[in-house]
C-alpha positions as CSV (number, residue, x, y, z in Angstrom):
1,M,141.9,126.2,116.2
2,H,143.6,126.2,112.8
3,K,143.7,128.9,110.4
4,A,144.2,128.7,106.4
5,G,143.4,131.0,103.5
6,F,144.6,132.1,100.0
7,V,146.7,135.4,100.0
8,N,146.9,136.6,96.6
9,I,149.6,139.2,95.3
10,V,148.5,141.3,92.6
11,G,149.9,144.7,91.0
12,N,151.5,146.2,87.8
13,P,154.5,144.6,86.1
14,N,158.0,145.2,87.8
15,V,156.7,146.5,91.2
16,G,158.5,143.4,92.8
17,K,155.8,140.9,93.3
18,S,157.8,137.8,92.7
19,T,160.7,138.9,94.9
20,L,157.8,139.6,97.7
21,M,156.5,136.1,97.1
22,N,160.1,134.4,97.4
23,Q,160.7,136.4,100.8
24,L,157.3,135.2,102.2
25,V,157.5,131.6,101.2
26,G,161.2,131.3,101.8
27,E,161.7,129.1,98.8
28,R,162.6,130.4,95.1
29,I,159.2,129.7,93.9
30,S,158.8,132.5,91.5
31,I,161.4,133.6,89.0
32,A,162.2,137.0,89.6
33,T,164.4,139.2,87.1
34,F,164.6,142.8,86.2
35,K,162.3,142.5,82.9
36,A,158.7,143.0,83.0
37,Q,156.3,140.0,82.1
38,T,158.6,137.5,83.9
39,T,155.7,135.8,85.6
40,R,153.4,134.5,83.1
41,H,151.3,132.1,85.3
42,R,149.6,132.2,88.7
43,I,152.0,130.3,91.0
44,M,151.2,129.2,94.4
45,G,153.7,129.0,97.4
46,I,152.7,127.4,100.7
47,V,153.8,128.2,104.1
48,N,152.8,125.6,106.8
49,T,153.1,125.7,110.4
50,P,151.0,123.1,112.7
51,E,148.5,126.2,113.5
52,M,148.1,127.4,110.1
53,Q,148.6,127.0,106.2
54,I,148.9,130.3,104.2
55,V,148.7,129.6,100.3
56,F,150.3,132.6,98.5
57,S,149.6,133.2,94.9
58,D,151.8,135.3,92.6
59,T,150.2,136.6,89.4
60,P,151.4,138.3,86.2
61,G,151.7,142.1,86.3
62,V,148.3,143.6,85.3
63,L,148.5,144.9,81.8
64,K,146.2,145.9,78.9
65,P,146.4,142.7,76.5
66,N,147.8,143.1,73.0
67,Y,147.8,139.5,72.0
68,K,146.2,136.1,73.3
69,L,149.0,135.4,75.6
70,Q,148.6,138.6,77.6
71,E,144.8,138.0,77.6
72,S,145.6,134.8,79.6
73,M,147.9,136.4,81.9
74,L,145.3,139.2,82.7
75,A,142.9,136.4,83.2
76,F,145.3,134.8,85.9
77,S,145.4,138.2,87.8
78,E,141.7,138.6,87.7
79,S,141.0,135.2,89.0
80,A,143.3,136.2,91.9
81,L,140.4,138.9,92.9
82,Q,138.0,135.9,92.9
83,D,139.1,133.4,95.5
84,A,141.4,135.6,97.7
85,D,140.9,135.7,101.6
86,I,143.5,138.6,101.7
87,L,144.7,140.5,98.8
88,L,148.0,142.0,98.7
89,Y,148.2,144.9,96.2
90,V,151.8,145.6,95.5
91,T,153.0,149.1,94.2
92,D,156.3,151.0,94.5
93,V,157.6,154.4,95.0
94,V,158.0,155.3,91.4
95,E,154.9,154.1,89.6
96,N,152.0,156.2,88.9
97,P,149.2,155.2,91.4
98,E,146.6,155.8,88.6
99,K,148.1,153.5,86.1
100,N,145.4,150.6,85.3
101,M,142.5,152.1,87.0
102,D,140.2,149.4,85.6
103,F,141.8,146.7,87.6
104,L,142.0,149.2,90.7
105,V,138.2,149.9,90.6
106,K,137.9,146.0,90.8
107,V,140.1,146.0,94.0
108,Q,138.0,148.8,95.5
109,K,135.0,146.7,95.3
110,M,136.5,143.8,97.1
111,D,134.9,142.9,100.7
112,V,138.1,140.7,101.8
113,P,141.0,142.5,103.6
114,V,143.1,144.4,101.2
115,I,146.9,145.3,102.2
116,L,148.6,147.8,100.1
117,L,152.4,147.3,100.0
118,I,154.3,150.3,98.8
119,N,157.6,148.6,97.7
120,K,161.2,149.8,97.1
121,I,161.1,152.3,99.9
122,D,164.8,152.2,100.0
123,E,164.5,154.3,96.8
124,S,162.5,157.1,98.5
125,N,162.6,159.5,101.3
126,Q,160.1,160.3,104.0
127,T,158.4,163.3,102.3
128,Q,157.9,161.4,99.0
129,L,156.8,158.4,101.0
130,G,154.2,160.6,102.9
131,A,152.7,161.9,99.7
132,I,152.6,158.6,98.2
133,V,150.7,157.1,101.1
134,E,148.2,160.0,101.0
135,K,147.4,159.3,97.2
136,W,146.8,155.7,98.0
137,H,144.7,156.5,100.7
138,T,142.2,158.4,98.5
139,L,142.4,155.5,96.0
140,L,141.9,152.5,98.1
141,P,140.4,154.0,101.6
142,K,139.7,150.7,102.9
143,A,143.2,149.1,102.5
144,E,145.7,148.8,105.1
145,I,149.0,150.4,103.8
146,L,152.4,149.1,104.6
147,P,155.8,150.3,103.2
148,I,158.0,147.5,102.5
149,S,161.6,146.7,100.9
150,A,161.0,143.2,99.5
151,K,164.6,142.9,98.2
152,N,166.0,144.1,101.8
153,K,163.3,142.1,103.6
154,F,162.3,145.2,105.5
155,G,158.6,145.0,106.6
156,I,158.3,141.4,105.7
157,D,158.1,140.1,109.2
158,M,155.4,142.6,110.0
159,L,153.3,141.9,107.0
160,L,153.4,138.1,107.8
161,K,152.3,138.7,111.5
162,R,149.3,140.9,109.9
163,I,148.5,138.1,107.6
164,Q,148.4,135.7,110.4
165,E,145.9,137.7,112.3
166,L,143.6,138.3,109.1
167,L,143.6,134.7,107.9
168,P,140.2,133.0,108.4
169,E,139.8,129.9,110.5
170,S,139.7,126.9,108.3
171,P,141.5,123.3,107.8
172,A,144.4,123.2,105.5
173,Y,143.7,123.1,101.6
174,F,146.9,121.2,100.7
175,D,148.9,118.5,102.2
176,K,151.3,120.0,105.0
177,E,154.5,118.7,103.1
178,Q,153.6,120.7,100.0
179,L,155.5,123.8,99.0
180,T,153.7,124.6,95.6
181,D,150.7,123.6,93.5
182,K,153.1,123.3,90.6
183,P,154.6,119.9,89.2
184,A,158.5,119.7,89.0
185,R,158.5,120.1,85.3
186,F,156.9,123.6,85.7
187,F,159.9,124.7,87.5
188,V,162.2,123.4,85.0
189,S,160.7,125.4,82.4
190,E,160.4,128.4,84.5
191,I,164.3,128.2,85.3
192,I,165.3,127.8,81.7
193,R,162.9,130.7,81.0
194,E,164.8,132.8,83.5
195,K,168.1,132.3,82.1
196,I,166.8,133.3,78.6
197,L,165.4,136.5,80.0
198,L,169.0,137.2,81.7
199,Y,171.0,136.4,78.7
200,Y,169.0,137.8,75.4
201,D,167.9,141.0,74.8
202,K,164.9,142.9,73.2
203,E,161.9,140.8,72.0
204,I,163.8,137.4,72.4
205,P,162.7,136.4,75.8
206,Y,159.0,137.4,75.0
207,S,158.7,135.2,71.7
208,V,160.1,132.1,73.8
209,E,158.1,129.2,75.5
210,V,160.0,126.4,77.2
211,S,158.5,122.9,77.2
212,V,159.6,119.8,79.2
213,E,159.5,116.8,77.1
214,R,161.2,114.3,79.4
215,F,161.8,114.3,83.1
216,K,163.1,111.2,84.4
217,E,164.2,111.0,87.9
218,D,166.0,108.0,89.6
219,D,167.8,107.7,93.1
220,K,170.6,109.7,92.1
221,H,169.9,111.8,89.0
222,I,167.3,113.5,87.0
223,H,167.4,113.3,83.2
224,I,165.6,116.3,81.5
225,N,165.0,117.1,77.8
226,A,163.5,120.6,77.2
227,V,162.5,122.2,73.9
228,I,162.8,126.2,73.6
229,Y,160.1,127.4,71.2
230,V,160.5,130.4,69.2
231,E,158.3,132.2,66.6
232,R,161.1,132.7,63.9
233,E,164.1,131.0,62.3
234,S,166.0,134.1,63.0
235,Q,165.2,133.9,66.7
236,K,166.4,130.2,66.7
237,G,169.8,131.5,65.3
238,I,169.9,134.0,68.2
239,I,169.1,131.6,70.6
240,I,171.6,129.0,69.6
241,G,174.3,131.7,68.9
242,H,177.5,131.3,67.0
243,Q,178.8,127.7,67.1
244,G,176.1,127.0,69.8
245,V,177.7,129.1,72.4
246,A,174.6,131.1,73.6
247,L,172.6,128.1,74.1
248,K,175.4,126.4,75.9
249,K,175.7,129.2,78.3
250,V,171.9,129.0,78.9
251,S,172.0,125.3,79.2
252,T,175.0,125.5,81.8
253,E,173.4,128.2,84.1
254,A,170.1,126.4,84.0
255,R,171.5,123.2,85.0
256,K,173.3,124.7,88.0
257,S,170.1,126.4,89.2
258,L,168.2,123.1,88.5
259,E,170.7,121.2,90.6
260,K,170.4,123.7,93.5
261,F,166.4,123.5,93.1
262,F,166.1,119.8,93.1
263,A,169.5,119.0,95.2
264,K,170.5,116.4,92.7
265,P,172.9,116.0,89.7
266,I,171.1,116.9,86.4
267,F,171.5,115.9,82.8
268,L,170.0,118.6,80.8
269,E,169.4,118.5,77.0
270,I,168.0,121.6,75.6
271,F,166.7,121.8,71.7
272,V,165.2,124.9,70.0
273,K,162.1,124.6,67.6
274,V,160.3,127.0,65.6
275,D,156.5,127.4,66.3
276,K,155.1,130.5,64.4
277,D,151.8,130.9,66.3
278,W,152.4,129.9,69.7
279,R,151.3,133.3,71.2
280,S,148.3,133.6,69.4
281,S,146.9,130.0,69.2
282,E,144.4,129.1,71.7
283,R,145.4,125.4,71.5
284,E,149.4,126.2,71.8
285,L,148.5,128.3,74.7
286,N,146.3,125.5,76.4
287,N,149.4,123.1,75.8
288,F,151.8,125.5,77.6
289,G,149.3,125.7,80.6
290,Y,148.0,129.2,79.9
291,N,144.2,128.2,80.5
292,P,143.4,129.9,83.9
293,E,140.5,127.5,84.5
């Protein structure tokens, strides 16, 4: 008997979905930083054993869209409700449970098993946690509730065991060697974007997109050319920095992470270009892979 299924992770921004995904998959599949809206796509991480295949799916944080990019991000989150065999709804000990009730109402109507994960319990105490659990019982009466700390790996083994019990019988959906549904180029752009999120303040990280124009691999090395797109000339100046210092730092840190990820020496060249409309142009968003179809 072989089990397989889609286990989709949803929730509001900044509750720890990507950290949880990385713990469950055991590979650094989703970039996890302390800034909201880090995950913009739906990213699958695949866990294989001889008897089963779990296809985890991390989604962008649910938010009310202000522009086209956010509409696309919400579509990824809502698509995760459609094809889930098991839904992991992630919250934490500080967020208001009633935030984004529209999305929660959709979760309430689901027929598949829902596991509600209360993350960051290391930042709470028993009394607070008890009150939070009660509140969630009333909002999602059918859900199983599991307190966890994704960062400290607390509750992760118990969660995996429960997922294995709930998985439907099915043949594998992907090749058993596969770790993710995304191509190598995708991870290059995500890792560069992660460094931008870490090293630049305010709106800069949210105004950039990264495109990989060249990914050439031979036996010993990988040669990569990437372009950071920004919306304004002033942002281009900030990304490059005085005498190119800021861009050099991003390139160096990205190269180190990429070498770790691909286990090969990397030659990385990064350019910066201005594209005024990328966040609101359907064509540009499609080029960057934001079409949830």
